[in-house]
C-alpha positions as CSV (number, residue, x, y, z in Angstrom):
1,M,60.1,133.0,84.9
2,G,59.9,131.6,81.4
3,N,63.3,130.3,80.3
4,D,65.2,132.9,82.4
5,I,67.5,131.2,85.0
6,R,69.3,133.9,87.0
7,R,69.4,132.6,90.6
8,V,70.9,129.2,91.3
9,S,71.2,127.1,94.4
10,V,73.7,124.2,94.5
11,I,72.7,121.3,96.9
12,G,75.6,119.1,97.9
13,S,79.2,119.3,99.1
14,G,80.9,116.7,97.0
15,N,83.3,117.1,94.1
16,V,80.7,117.9,91.5
17,A,78.9,120.4,93.7
18,E,82.2,122.2,94.3
19,A,83.1,122.4,90.6
20,L,79.6,123.6,89.7
21,A,79.5,126.2,92.4
22,L,82.8,127.7,91.4
23,N,81.9,127.8,87.7
24,I,78.4,129.2,88.3
25,A,79.9,131.9,90.6
26,A,82.2,133.0,87.9
27,A,79.6,132.9,85.1
28,W,78.2,136.2,83.6
29,G,74.6,136.9,84.2
30,V,74.0,134.2,86.8
31,E,74.0,134.5,90.6
32,L,74.9,131.6,92.9
33,V,72.8,132.4,95.9
34,E,73.8,129.5,98.2
35,V,75.3,126.1,98.8
36,V,73.1,123.7,100.7
37,A,74.7,120.7,102.4
38,R,74.7,118.2,105.2
39,N,78.4,118.4,105.6
40,A,78.8,121.8,107.2
41,T,82.6,121.9,107.1
42,R,82.8,121.1,103.4
43,G,79.7,123.1,102.5
44,E,80.9,126.2,104.2
45,A,84.3,125.9,102.5
46,I,82.8,125.7,99.1
47,A,80.4,128.6,99.8
48,M,83.3,130.7,101.0
49,A,85.3,129.9,97.9
50,A,82.3,130.7,95.7
51,G,81.4,133.8,97.6
52,C,77.8,132.8,98.5
53,D,75.8,131.8,101.5
54,F,75.9,128.4,103.2
55,V,72.7,126.8,104.3
56,A,72.5,123.6,106.3
57,M,70.4,120.8,104.9
58,G,67.0,120.9,106.4
59,D,67.0,124.7,106.9
60,E,64.9,127.0,104.7
61,V,66.6,127.5,101.3
62,A,66.6,130.7,99.4
63,Q,64.3,131.5,96.4
64,A,66.0,130.5,93.2
65,D,65.2,129.7,89.6
66,L,67.2,126.6,89.5
67,Y,68.2,124.1,92.2
68,I,71.0,121.7,91.3
69,I,71.1,118.5,93.4
70,A,74.7,117.4,93.2
71,V,74.8,114.5,95.6
72,A,75.6,110.7,95.4
73,D,73.4,108.8,93.0
74,R,71.7,106.9,95.8
75,A,70.8,110.1,97.6
76,V,69.2,112.0,94.7
77,A,65.6,110.8,95.3
78,E,65.8,111.3,99.1
79,V,67.2,114.9,98.8
80,A,64.6,115.8,96.1
81,K,61.7,114.6,98.2
82,A,63.0,116.6,101.3
83,L,63.1,119.9,99.5
84,E,60.1,122.2,99.6
85,L,60.3,124.4,96.5
86,G,58.1,126.7,94.6
87,E,56.1,125.3,91.6
88,E,58.0,127.5,89.1
89,A,61.5,126.5,90.3
90,I,63.5,124.0,88.2
91,V,65.1,121.1,90.1
92,V,67.8,119.0,88.4
93,H,70.3,116.3,89.4
94,T,73.8,115.8,88.0
95,A,74.0,112.0,87.8
96,G,74.7,110.1,84.6
97,S,72.9,106.9,85.6
98,V,69.8,108.2,87.6
99,E,66.5,108.6,85.9
100,L,64.8,111.9,85.6
101,A,61.8,110.4,87.4
102,A,63.8,110.2,90.6
103,L,63.1,113.9,91.1
104,G,59.3,113.5,91.3
105,E,56.7,115.9,89.8
106,G,57.1,119.4,88.6
107,R,59.7,121.2,86.5
108,R,62.5,118.7,86.6
109,G,65.6,118.0,84.7
110,V,69.1,116.6,84.5
111,F,72.3,118.6,84.2
112,Y,75.1,116.1,83.6
113,P,78.7,117.5,83.2
114,F,80.7,114.8,81.5
115,Q,84.0,115.1,83.4
116,T,85.9,113.6,86.3
117,F,86.0,115.8,89.4
118,T,88.3,115.8,92.4
119,A,88.1,117.9,95.5
120,G,90.3,120.9,95.4
121,R,91.1,120.5,91.7
122,A,89.8,123.4,89.7
123,I,87.9,122.5,86.5
124,D,86.9,125.0,83.9
125,L,83.6,123.8,82.4
126,S,83.8,126.0,79.3
127,D,85.0,123.0,77.1
128,V,83.3,120.2,79.1
129,P,80.3,118.5,77.4
130,I,77.1,119.1,79.4
131,F,74.1,116.8,78.8
132,I,70.7,118.1,79.7
133,E,67.2,116.7,79.9
134,G,64.0,118.4,80.9
135,S,60.5,117.3,81.9
136,D,59.0,119.5,79.2
137,E,60.2,121.6,76.3
138,A,60.2,124.9,78.1
139,T,62.3,123.4,81.0
140,T,64.7,121.8,78.5
141,E,65.2,125.1,76.7
142,A,65.8,126.9,80.0
143,L,68.4,124.4,81.0
144,E,70.1,124.6,77.5
145,A,70.3,128.4,77.8
146,F,71.8,128.1,81.3
147,A,74.2,125.4,80.3
148,E,75.5,127.5,77.4
149,Q,76.5,130.2,79.9
150,L,79.0,127.6,81.4
151,S,80.0,125.5,78.4
152,S,80.4,125.7,74.6
153,K,79.4,122.0,74.3
154,V,75.7,121.4,75.4
155,Y,73.7,118.4,74.2
156,R,70.3,117.0,74.9
157,A,70.3,113.4,76.3
158,E,67.4,111.5,77.7
159,S,68.0,108.9,80.4
160,R,68.8,105.9,78.1
161,R,71.3,107.9,76.1
162,R,72.9,109.3,79.3
163,R,73.4,105.8,80.7
164,E,75.4,104.9,77.6
165,I,77.5,108.1,77.9
166,H,78.2,107.3,81.5
167,L,79.3,103.8,80.7
168,S,81.7,105.1,78.1
169,G,83.1,107.5,80.7
170,V,83.7,104.6,83.1
171,W,85.8,102.9,80.3
172,A,87.7,106.0,79.3
173,C,88.4,107.4,82.8
174,N,87.8,105.1,85.8
175,F,89.1,101.9,84.2
176,V,92.1,103.6,82.6
177,N,93.1,105.3,85.8
178,A,92.8,101.9,87.6
179,L,95.3,100.5,85.0
180,Y,97.6,103.4,85.7
181,G,97.6,102.2,89.3
182,V,98.3,98.6,88.3
183,A,101.3,99.8,86.2
184,A,102.6,101.9,89.1
185,D,102.3,99.0,91.5
186,V,104.0,96.6,89.2
187,L,106.9,99.0,88.6
188,H,107.3,99.8,92.3
189,E,106.9,96.3,93.7
190,R,109.2,94.6,91.1
191,E,111.8,97.2,90.5
192,G,111.4,99.9,93.2
193,L,110.8,102.6,90.6
194,P,108.6,105.6,91.2
195,F,105.3,106.5,89.4
196,E,107.0,109.4,87.7
197,V,108.8,107.0,85.4
198,L,105.4,106.3,83.8
199,Q,104.1,109.9,83.6
200,P,105.6,110.9,80.2
201,L,104.2,107.7,78.7
202,I,100.8,108.3,80.1
203,L,100.7,112.0,78.9
204,E,101.8,111.1,75.4
205,T,99.3,108.2,75.1
206,A,96.5,110.5,76.2
207,H,97.5,113.3,73.9
208,K,97.7,111.0,70.9
209,A,94.4,109.4,71.6
210,A,92.7,112.9,72.0
211,E,94.2,114.1,68.8
212,A,93.3,111.1,66.7
213,A,90.1,110.5,64.8
214,H,89.8,107.3,66.8
215,P,92.1,105.9,69.5
216,A,92.5,102.6,67.6
217,A,94.5,104.6,64.9
218,V,97.3,105.3,67.4
219,Q,97.3,101.9,69.2
220,T,100.8,100.4,69.8
221,G,102.2,97.5,71.7
222,P,102.8,93.7,71.3
223,A,99.0,92.9,70.9
224,R,98.7,95.5,68.1
225,R,101.8,94.0,66.3
226,G,100.6,90.4,66.9
227,D,103.8,89.6,68.8
228,T,102.7,86.4,70.6
229,E,106.2,85.7,71.9
230,V,106.4,88.9,73.9
231,M,102.8,88.5,75.1
232,A,103.5,84.9,76.3
233,R,106.6,86.2,78.2
234,H,104.5,88.9,79.9
235,E,101.9,86.4,80.9
236,A,104.5,84.2,82.4
237,M,105.9,87.2,84.4
238,L,102.4,87.6,85.9
239,E,102.0,84.0,87.2
240,D,102.2,85.3,90.8
241,K,99.2,87.6,90.1
242,P,96.6,85.4,88.3
243,A,93.9,88.1,88.2
244,L,96.3,90.5,86.4
245,Q,97.4,87.6,84.1
246,V,93.8,87.1,83.1
247,L,93.3,90.8,82.6
248,Y,96.4,91.1,80.5
249,R,95.2,88.3,78.3
250,Q,91.7,89.7,77.9
251,L,92.9,93.2,77.1
252,S,95.5,91.9,74.6
253,D,92.6,90.0,72.9
254,V,90.6,93.1,72.7
255,I,93.5,95.0,71.1
256,S,94.3,92.2,68.7
257,K,90.8,91.9,67.4
258,K,90.4,95.6,67.1
259,S,93.6,95.9,65.2
260,K,92.5,93.4,62.6
């Protein structure tokens, strides 16, 4: 096979599996041959949308050059062990914080798209960073060539580096989204206002950060200005929510120190 990846099988029925299946199905020069999953309802829906076969987990899988295991982190090793694949096939997982060694022996790798995925929400991978790792140079080169058919941003990243990347993503995505939820709850519980009031602010903040050389350059707010009077007033307003009061103080401290 060399470095030529033409036939691909996606194993899983979660959000990452769905996004990969749809992008691979639309890619030039690559054939998505099947979606393999335990969840038949979800797996069949993804396979239908991608125009490929569905195979129930445990049944015989098709011959492919690349098998992408896109399942929950804790299930990667179990699924990899259960698969019976040819020696020349490349097997990869998509997890940011799972070691390559979890896949066992053979041509193994990691194919980590650095993006947030939600069921039913279409994601174009052409501008999404994809981090790859291979068990040997030939496998790495094959994965690079395949990744470049889906994205213009392909990087090599071994397990330690990938863990750091994943951590940064938790800060930039998961924690930020949780704070959106806090803001929405505060606004609704205290003043009965809907989330849409915050949406223009959220979009402008994200746009500014994305366009800046560093987000700190466009930081605003009382902590950035050193306005201790406003910050003290805000903390007092959160006396009925001590956890949020502590979080407000800690985040303000981070902003204040960064601004100096």
